[in-house]
N, C-alpha and C positions, 0 to 999 in steps of 0.2 A: 508434417502436414498430412491431414487426412485426405482420402480420395475425394475429389471434387474441389480441392483447394482450400478447405476450411482449416484455419489455424487452430491447433489443439494443444500446443505446448507453450503456454504463456507464463512468464514469470512477472509477478507484480512487485514493484518496489514501493514501499510506503514510507515516506519521510515524516518523521515525528520527533525530530531532534530540537525543534524550536523551543524557546523559553516563554513565548506568548506575552512578552512585556507590554504590547499594546492593549492586550485584553484586560490587564489588571487582575485583581483578585488573589494574587499570591501563588496560584498553581498554574502549571502549564496547561493550556486549554485542551490539548489532546488527552489529558488525564482527568479533565473535569467530567462529572457524571451527567448523563442524559438518560433518563428512564432507568436509573440504577446501574448503568454501565458506562465506562469511560468512552469518550468520543472515539478514541483510537479503536476500541473494540467494535464499535458500529462500522467504522471504515473497513477494518479487516474482514468483517463478516460478509461484505459484498463480494470480496475476492474469494473467500472460502466457499461461497455458494456457486461461483461461476465454474461451469464444467471445463472451460478452456484453460483456466488458470491451474497450473500444476504446482507452482510454488509461490510463496510470499516471502519476501525479505523485508524486514522492518529496520529502519535506522532511527535510533533514539539518542538522546544525550548520553555520553559515556557513563554518567552516574545513574542512569535509568535502565540500563540493559538488564540487570538482574530482576528489577521490579517488573519490567515488561515481560520477560520470560515467565515469571511466576504468576503475576496477576492478570495479564492480558492473554498470553499464549496458552499457558497451562490452565489458567482459571476459566477460560472460555472454551477450551478444547479445540483450538485452531490447529488442525492436523496438517494443513498446507504450509504453515510457517516453517521454513527451512532454516532460518537464521534471524537473530536479532543482533545488529551490528552497532558499534559506537559511531554515531554521526559526527559530522565536523562542525566548524564554526559557522558555515553558511550552507544553504540548501544544496548547492552544486557539489560541495564536498561530501555531504551526506549521501546524495544519490550516487556519486562516484564510488564511495566505500561499499554501498550495497551492490553496485554493478560488478564489483570485483568478485562477488560470490555467485554470480549467475553462471549456470551450467552452459557449456558450449552447445548443448542440444536444444536450448531454448530457441523457439522460432520468432518470438516477439517479446519485448519487454514493455510493460506499461508502468507509469509512475503515477502516484497519487499522494495528495497531502493528507496525512493522518488525522488532521483536525477538521476535515471536511467530510462528515459522515453521511451527507445526503446525496447519494448516488442513486437517483430514482430510475425506476422502470428498467428498460432494456438498454440504457445508455452504455453500460460497459460492453455488452455484446455487440452493439453497433460500432463502438470505437474499435474493438478488436477486428470486426469484419472490414471496416473501412481501412484500417492499417494493413490488413492482409491484401486488400485490393490495390492500395495506393502507396504502400511503403511506410506511411506515417499518418497519424490522425490526432486531432485535439478536440476535446469536448469543451464547448464554450456556450455562454448564455449571451444572446444579443442585448445590447443596451436599449 
């Protein structure tokens, strides 16, 4: 933690192991293109640009690990991605597998759905600050 209580060692876990069956279209939605880039790349970019985030760990379907490392991480130059891990059958298992790779020095862990690329404005910074003050925080949109 930095002087003044600001959290500066955040690890982001991005879950992208789903098959997107409700979406249809034959491809997993996290790999569908938006503006020429996969949705997952847009999601990772927010964490890549956040100063407090030191590392990103992505969980994807086991048969997509090499693709993600090559096309998303290397292809987009995401230097903060520390690992791409094989996710599980359900989101909780995918998050757990990614959590196993988190360094003990991490001050805070944030999780994000890799198929949700629209993390607008300072939402991430506000979540990190709120979690630092309260111990946990969730971003939500009121109904």
